[in-house]
C-alpha positions as CSV (number, residue, x, y, z in Angstrom):
1,M,115.0,69.6,95.4
2,Q,113.6,71.8,92.6
3,K,116.1,72.4,89.8
4,I,116.4,75.7,87.9
5,L,118.3,76.1,84.6
6,I,119.4,79.5,83.4
7,I,120.7,79.4,79.8
8,G,123.1,82.4,79.3
9,A,125.0,84.5,81.7
10,G,125.3,87.9,79.9
11,R,125.0,91.4,81.3
12,S,121.3,91.2,82.0
13,C,121.6,88.0,84.1
14,T,123.4,89.4,87.2
15,S,120.4,90.3,89.3
16,L,118.4,87.2,88.1
17,I,121.2,84.9,89.2
18,K,121.8,86.8,92.4
19,Y,118.1,86.6,93.5
20,L,117.7,82.9,92.7
21,L,120.9,82.1,94.6
22,Q,119.9,84.2,97.6
23,H,116.6,82.2,97.8
24,S,118.0,78.8,96.9
25,V,118.7,77.5,100.4
26,S,115.4,78.5,101.9
27,E,113.5,77.3,98.9
28,N,115.6,74.1,98.4
29,W,116.6,74.9,94.8
30,Q,119.5,73.9,92.7
31,V,120.6,76.5,90.2
32,T,122.5,75.6,87.1
33,I,123.9,78.2,84.7
34,A,124.5,76.9,81.1
35,E,126.9,79.1,79.3
36,K,129.6,78.7,76.5
37,N,131.8,81.2,78.5
38,T,132.0,79.3,81.7
39,A,134.4,81.8,83.2
40,L,131.7,84.5,82.8
41,A,129.2,82.3,84.6
42,D,131.6,81.3,87.4
43,Q,131.9,85.0,88.3
44,K,128.2,85.2,89.0
45,I,127.7,82.2,91.3
46,Q,130.0,83.3,94.1
47,D,130.3,80.6,96.8
48,Y,126.9,79.0,96.8
49,G,127.2,75.3,97.2
50,N,124.0,74.5,95.3
51,A,125.0,76.5,92.2
52,F,126.6,74.9,89.2
53,V,128.0,76.0,85.9
54,I,128.1,73.8,82.8
55,C,129.5,74.4,79.3
56,F,126.6,74.6,76.9
57,D,125.8,75.0,73.2
58,V,122.1,75.4,72.3
59,F,122.8,73.9,68.9
60,E,124.0,70.6,70.3
61,D,120.6,68.8,70.4
62,D,121.7,65.8,72.6
63,S,123.2,68.2,75.2
64,L,120.1,70.4,75.0
65,T,117.8,67.5,75.6
66,Q,119.8,66.1,78.5
67,T,120.2,69.4,80.2
68,V,116.5,70.5,79.9
69,E,115.3,67.0,81.0
70,Q,117.3,67.3,84.2
71,H,115.6,70.5,85.3
72,D,112.1,71.6,86.4
73,I,112.1,75.2,85.0
74,I,114.2,76.8,82.3
75,I,115.0,80.5,81.9
76,S,116.4,81.4,78.5
77,M,118.6,84.5,78.5
78,L,119.9,83.7,75.0
79,P,119.6,86.2,72.0
80,A,115.9,86.3,71.0
81,P,116.2,84.3,67.8
82,L,117.5,81.3,69.8
83,H,114.7,81.0,72.3
84,I,112.7,78.7,69.9
85,H,115.3,75.9,70.2
86,V,114.8,75.9,74.0
87,A,111.1,76.4,73.9
88,K,110.5,73.4,71.6
89,K,112.6,71.2,73.8
90,C,110.7,72.4,76.9
91,A,107.4,71.7,75.2
92,E,108.6,68.3,74.1
93,L,109.8,67.3,77.6
94,G,107.2,69.1,79.6
95,R,109.2,71.8,81.4
96,H,108.2,75.3,82.5
97,F,109.8,78.0,80.4
98,L,110.4,81.7,80.9
99,T,112.1,84.5,79.0
100,A,112.2,88.3,78.8
101,S,111.8,88.5,75.0
102,Y,108.8,89.2,72.9
103,L,106.4,86.4,72.1
104,K,106.8,85.4,68.5
105,D,104.5,83.2,66.4
106,D,107.0,80.3,66.3
107,I,106.7,79.9,70.0
108,K,103.0,80.8,70.2
109,V,102.1,77.7,68.2
110,L,103.5,75.6,71.1
111,D,100.7,76.8,73.4
112,E,98.6,73.6,73.3
113,Q,101.6,71.4,73.8
114,F,102.5,73.2,77.0
115,K,98.9,73.1,78.2
116,K,98.7,69.4,77.6
117,A,101.9,69.0,79.7
118,G,100.4,71.2,82.4
119,K,103.3,73.6,82.2
120,T,103.6,77.4,82.4
121,V,105.4,79.6,79.9
122,I,105.8,83.3,80.6
123,M,107.2,85.4,77.8
124,E,107.9,89.2,77.8
125,M,108.8,89.0,81.6
126,G,111.5,91.6,81.8
127,L,111.5,95.4,81.6
128,D,110.1,96.5,78.3
129,P,108.3,94.2,77.6
130,G,107.5,93.1,81.2
131,I,107.3,95.7,83.9
132,D,105.6,98.0,81.4
133,H,102.9,95.4,80.8
134,M,102.4,94.7,84.5
135,S,102.4,98.3,85.8
136,G,100.2,99.5,82.9
137,M,97.7,96.7,83.2
138,K,97.3,97.2,87.0
139,V,96.1,100.8,86.4
140,L,94.1,100.0,83.3
141,D,92.3,97.2,85.1
142,T,91.6,99.4,88.1
143,L,90.2,102.2,86.0
144,K,87.9,99.7,84.2
145,E,86.7,98.1,87.5
146,N,85.8,101.6,88.7
147,G,83.6,102.1,85.7
148,H,85.8,104.6,83.8
149,E,86.0,104.7,80.0
150,L,89.6,104.6,78.8
151,T,90.4,107.0,76.0
152,G,94.2,106.9,75.8
153,F,97.2,105.0,77.0
154,E,100.8,106.0,76.3
155,T,103.9,104.3,77.7
156,F,107.6,105.0,77.3
157,T,110.7,103.3,78.6
158,G,114.4,104.2,78.4
159,G,117.7,102.7,79.5
160,L,120.1,105.7,80.1
161,L,123.1,106.9,81.9
162,A,122.5,108.1,85.5
163,E,123.0,111.8,85.7
164,E,126.1,111.4,88.0
165,S,127.8,109.3,85.3
166,V,127.2,111.6,82.4
167,G,130.4,113.6,82.8
168,D,131.5,115.2,79.5
169,N,129.3,112.9,77.4
170,P,127.1,115.2,75.4
171,W,124.8,112.4,74.3
172,K,124.2,111.5,78.0
173,Y,124.0,107.9,76.8
174,K,125.9,104.6,76.8
175,F,124.9,101.1,75.9
176,T,123.1,99.4,78.8
177,W,121.4,96.7,76.6
178,N,122.3,94.9,73.4
179,P,124.2,97.5,71.3
180,R,123.0,95.9,68.0
181,N,119.3,96.5,69.1
182,V,120.1,100.2,69.7
183,V,121.7,100.6,66.3
184,L,118.8,99.0,64.5
185,A,116.1,100.5,66.6
186,G,113.0,101.7,64.8
187,Q,113.7,100.1,61.4
188,G,110.5,99.3,59.6
189,I,107.3,101.1,60.1
190,C,106.0,102.4,63.5
191,K,102.3,102.2,63.9
192,F,100.0,103.7,66.6
193,I,96.6,105.3,67.0
194,Q,96.1,108.9,68.0
195,E,92.7,110.5,68.7
196,G,91.0,107.7,66.7
197,R,93.3,108.1,63.7
198,Y,95.8,105.5,62.6
199,K,99.3,106.9,62.3
200,Y,102.4,105.5,60.6
201,I,106.0,106.8,60.9
202,P,108.5,105.5,58.3
203,Y,112.1,104.9,59.6
204,H,113.6,107.9,57.8
205,K,111.2,110.2,59.7
206,L,111.2,108.4,63.1
207,F,113.8,110.4,65.0
208,K,112.3,113.7,63.7
209,R,108.9,112.9,65.3
210,T,109.6,113.1,69.1
211,E,107.7,114.4,72.1
212,M,108.9,115.8,75.4
213,I,108.0,114.0,78.6
214,F,108.5,115.4,82.1
215,I,109.5,113.0,85.0
216,P,109.1,114.7,88.4
217,G,112.5,115.0,90.1
218,Y,114.4,114.0,86.9
219,G,113.5,116.6,84.3
220,Y,112.6,116.3,80.7
221,F,113.2,113.4,78.3
222,E,112.4,112.9,74.6
223,G,110.5,110.0,73.3
224,Y,110.2,108.3,69.9
225,A,107.7,105.7,68.7
226,N,108.5,102.1,69.3
227,R,107.5,99.3,66.8
228,D,103.8,98.4,66.3
229,S,101.7,99.8,69.1
230,L,98.5,98.5,67.5
231,V,99.1,94.9,68.6
232,Y,98.6,96.0,72.2
233,M,94.9,96.7,71.6
234,N,94.3,93.0,72.0
235,I,97.0,92.3,74.5
236,Y,95.8,95.1,76.8
237,N,92.1,94.5,75.9
238,L,91.8,98.1,74.7
239,I,89.7,97.6,71.5
240,G,88.1,101.0,70.7
241,I,90.6,103.1,72.6
242,R,91.3,106.4,70.8
243,T,95.0,106.8,71.6
244,L,97.6,104.0,72.0
245,Y,101.3,104.7,71.8
246,R,104.4,103.0,72.9
247,G,107.8,104.6,72.8
248,T,111.4,104.8,73.8
249,L,113.0,107.5,76.0
250,R,116.3,109.3,75.5
251,R,117.8,112.5,76.8
252,P,116.9,115.7,74.9
253,G,119.0,116.2,71.8
254,Y,119.8,112.5,71.3
255,C,117.2,111.8,68.6
256,S,118.2,114.7,66.3
257,C,121.8,113.6,66.4
258,W,121.0,109.9,65.9
259,D,119.0,111.0,62.9
260,V,122.2,112.0,61.2
261,F,123.3,108.3,61.1
262,V,119.9,107.3,59.8
263,Q,119.9,109.9,57.0
264,L,123.5,108.9,56.0
265,G,122.6,105.2,55.7
266,A,125.0,104.3,58.5
267,T,122.4,102.1,60.3
268,D,121.8,99.9,57.2
269,D,122.3,96.2,57.9
270,S,121.4,94.9,54.4
271,Y,124.9,94.8,52.8
272,E,128.6,94.6,53.6
273,M,131.0,97.5,52.9
274,E,134.3,97.1,51.0
275,N,137.8,97.2,52.5
276,V,136.5,97.4,56.0
277,F,139.8,96.0,57.4
278,K,141.6,99.2,56.4
279,M,138.7,101.7,57.0
280,T,139.0,104.5,59.5
281,H,136.2,106.2,61.4
282,R,136.6,109.2,59.1
283,Q,136.5,107.1,56.0
284,F,133.4,105.4,57.2
285,I,131.5,108.7,57.4
286,N,133.0,110.0,54.2
287,S,131.8,106.8,52.4
288,F,128.2,108.2,52.5
289,L,129.1,111.7,51.4
290,S,129.6,113.1,47.9
291,Y,133.1,113.4,46.4
292,N,134.6,116.8,46.8
293,P,138.4,117.0,47.2
294,N,138.2,120.6,48.4
295,D,135.9,120.2,51.3
296,S,136.6,118.5,54.6
297,V,134.5,115.5,55.8
298,E,133.1,117.8,58.6
299,L,132.0,120.5,56.1
300,K,130.4,117.9,53.7
301,L,128.5,116.3,56.6
302,A,127.3,119.7,57.9
303,H,126.1,120.6,54.4
304,Y,124.4,117.2,54.0
305,I,122.4,117.6,57.2
306,N,121.9,121.3,56.6
307,L,123.4,122.4,60.0
308,P,126.1,124.9,61.0
309,I,129.5,123.2,61.3
310,D,129.7,124.5,64.9
311,S,126.3,123.2,65.9
312,D,125.6,120.9,68.9
313,T,124.8,118.1,66.6
314,M,128.2,118.3,64.9
315,F,129.9,118.5,68.3
316,R,128.2,115.3,69.4
317,I,129.2,113.5,66.2
318,K,132.8,114.7,66.7
319,W,132.8,113.6,70.4
320,L,132.1,110.0,69.3
321,G,135.4,110.1,67.3
322,M,133.6,109.9,63.9
323,F,136.1,112.2,62.2
324,E,139.3,110.5,63.6
325,D,141.8,108.7,61.4
326,Q,141.5,105.7,63.7
327,L,141.0,102.2,62.2
328,V,137.5,100.8,62.8
329,G,139.0,97.5,63.8
330,L,136.8,95.1,61.9
331,E,137.7,92.7,59.1
332,R,134.3,93.0,57.5
333,G,130.8,94.3,58.3
334,T,127.6,96.1,57.3
335,P,127.2,99.8,57.9
336,A,125.3,99.0,61.1
337,Q,127.9,96.6,62.4
338,I,130.7,99.1,61.7
339,L,128.8,101.9,63.4
340,E,128.1,99.7,66.4
341,H,131.8,98.8,66.7
342,I,132.8,102.5,66.6
343,L,130.2,103.5,69.2
344,K,131.3,100.8,71.6
345,K,134.6,102.7,72.0
346,K,132.8,105.6,73.7
347,W,129.5,104.1,74.7
348,T,130.6,101.0,76.7
349,L,129.9,101.3,80.5
350,Q,133.1,101.7,82.6
351,K,133.5,100.4,86.1
352,E,132.5,103.6,87.7
353,D,129.4,104.2,85.5
354,K,125.9,103.8,86.8
355,D,122.9,103.5,84.5
356,M,119.3,104.5,84.9
357,I,115.9,103.1,83.8
358,V,113.0,105.5,83.3
359,M,109.5,104.3,82.7
360,W,106.4,106.6,82.2
361,H,102.7,105.9,81.6
362,K,99.9,108.3,80.8
363,F,96.3,107.2,81.2
364,N,93.4,109.2,79.8
365,F,89.8,108.3,80.9
366,L,86.3,109.6,81.2
367,D,84.9,109.9,84.8
368,G,81.2,110.7,84.5
369,G,81.8,112.4,81.2
370,K,84.7,114.4,82.5
371,L,88.2,113.8,81.0
372,R,90.8,113.0,83.5
373,Q,94.5,112.1,83.2
374,I,96.9,110.1,85.4
375,E,100.7,109.9,84.9
376,S,102.8,107.2,86.5
377,S,106.6,106.9,86.5
378,M,109.3,104.7,87.8
379,V,113.1,105.5,88.0
380,A,115.6,102.8,88.9
381,L,119.3,103.4,89.4
382,G,122.2,100.9,88.9
383,N,125.0,100.4,91.4
384,D,127.8,99.9,89.0
385,H,128.7,98.6,85.5
386,L,127.7,95.0,86.5
387,D,124.9,95.5,89.0
388,T,123.0,97.7,86.6
389,A,119.5,99.0,86.7
390,M,118.9,97.2,83.4
391,S,120.0,93.9,84.9
392,K,117.7,94.5,87.9
393,T,114.6,95.4,85.9
394,V,115.1,92.7,83.4
395,G,116.2,89.9,85.7
396,L,114.1,90.4,88.9
397,P,110.7,90.0,87.3
398,L,111.9,86.7,85.8
399,A,113.4,85.6,89.1
400,I,110.2,86.4,91.1
401,A,108.0,84.7,88.5
402,T,110.2,81.6,88.7
403,K,109.8,81.5,92.4
404,L,106.0,81.9,92.2
405,I,105.7,79.1,89.7
406,L,107.8,76.7,91.8
407,Q,105.7,77.7,94.8
408,N,102.6,76.9,92.8
409,K,101.3,80.5,93.3
410,I,101.1,81.0,89.5
411,R,99.0,78.2,88.2
412,L,98.2,79.5,84.7
413,K,99.1,76.9,82.0
414,G,100.3,77.4,78.5
415,I,101.9,80.5,77.0
416,Q,101.3,83.7,78.9
417,V,102.5,87.3,78.9
418,P,102.2,89.2,82.3
419,T,99.0,91.0,81.7
420,K,96.9,88.9,84.1
421,K,96.4,89.7,87.8
422,E,97.6,86.3,88.8
423,I,101.0,87.2,87.5
424,Y,101.3,91.0,87.8
425,N,99.9,91.5,91.3
426,P,102.4,89.3,93.2
427,V,105.3,90.3,91.0
428,L,104.7,94.0,91.3
429,K,104.1,93.7,95.0
430,E,107.5,92.1,95.5
431,L,109.2,94.6,93.1
432,T,107.9,97.4,95.3
433,T,109.5,95.9,98.4
434,L,112.8,95.8,96.4
435,G,112.5,99.6,95.7
436,F,110.8,99.5,92.2
437,D,107.6,101.4,92.8
438,F,105.6,103.8,90.6
439,N,104.7,107.3,91.5
440,E,101.3,108.3,90.3
441,R,99.9,111.8,90.0
442,E,96.8,113.4,88.4
443,T,97.7,115.9,85.7
444,T,95.8,118.3,83.4
445,P,94.5,116.3,80.4
446,T,96.2,117.2,77.1
447,E,94.0,117.5,74.1
């Protein structure tokens, strides 16, 4: 019997666990979920007899060693900074290791150790990064094989509310992924290349520099730059390409409103504020505005961002409850932590809510000297607040890759990301059978 260990049972694990359990009998697998909150994990294993839950703390080294040693393949669904503890133990004991998180240098240095052990590690095997790598590389490789010269590749992904769950929410958004990552999104410098010129967007300008993207059947979305696109020149083997841009999708109007928090300094995570335990939402906003006993907080904010007090942006800020005399509800915190806590009150998925994943690629290439353009898009919908589109698109690629490794159908050794055919072809093929397929269309090239 092959033994699978899943460390963590959070919101993105539902579809991963469900898939592995559904295949566990036919594949002769034992599935163990290691989680501090065992009640949370118990809810996910249903009545499968070959599924087990154990109480687990990644910082208890003896327990980590014993648990990893007892399993053949380990999937880490922990917060990204904690993967290194599991990865080192897997390298030491010679176990396969998978995760949806970005490959960092501290794990990359373990490559030779995993190769010597003859074991497979697949990082970035989720949605973004993950499905974006695989779907993008499939088209990029096909274009190259057909002798075309690639001139541009743009890719955007967004986790959003499904249209039917928007209701009166003017942001058309709720948290479908780690809220902290949403609050801190874009901090630092975003880098990309456009028409052969290197471009940089500092954080305080990021949400002002957006572009509109049309998805057939779903309308328009706005996208903003995501992190460092330049690193993907090597990952995608696109040295010399003239345009390379990765971004995040939101509904129109989101970015200009989010920029208010950026300009205020409300997303700063570098210091703790004072007297948080007795701070209200209104006081939080007022903390960043100049002192004026004669003007309301609303009026001061409208002046600060140079917008009419009755603008759509001010309405969206008000809808979040930012001007209410309601206690934040934290004992202490940075501006970013306080903002996150306030946002959770309105942006947490309710039982009836459904989420949506939107992914879009644009490929520009020369065909006999003529510029052509292909657009490819995928939209996935969640079933409810637990069986979400985010859970499916993050968890299913991991689950499928786990199966393929245990079936010896992925034989690559050492540390990989899913940009190779041996990984992306079978995973995308199965994802298509599960309803996650890309619609491609040729469009008029944009200059």
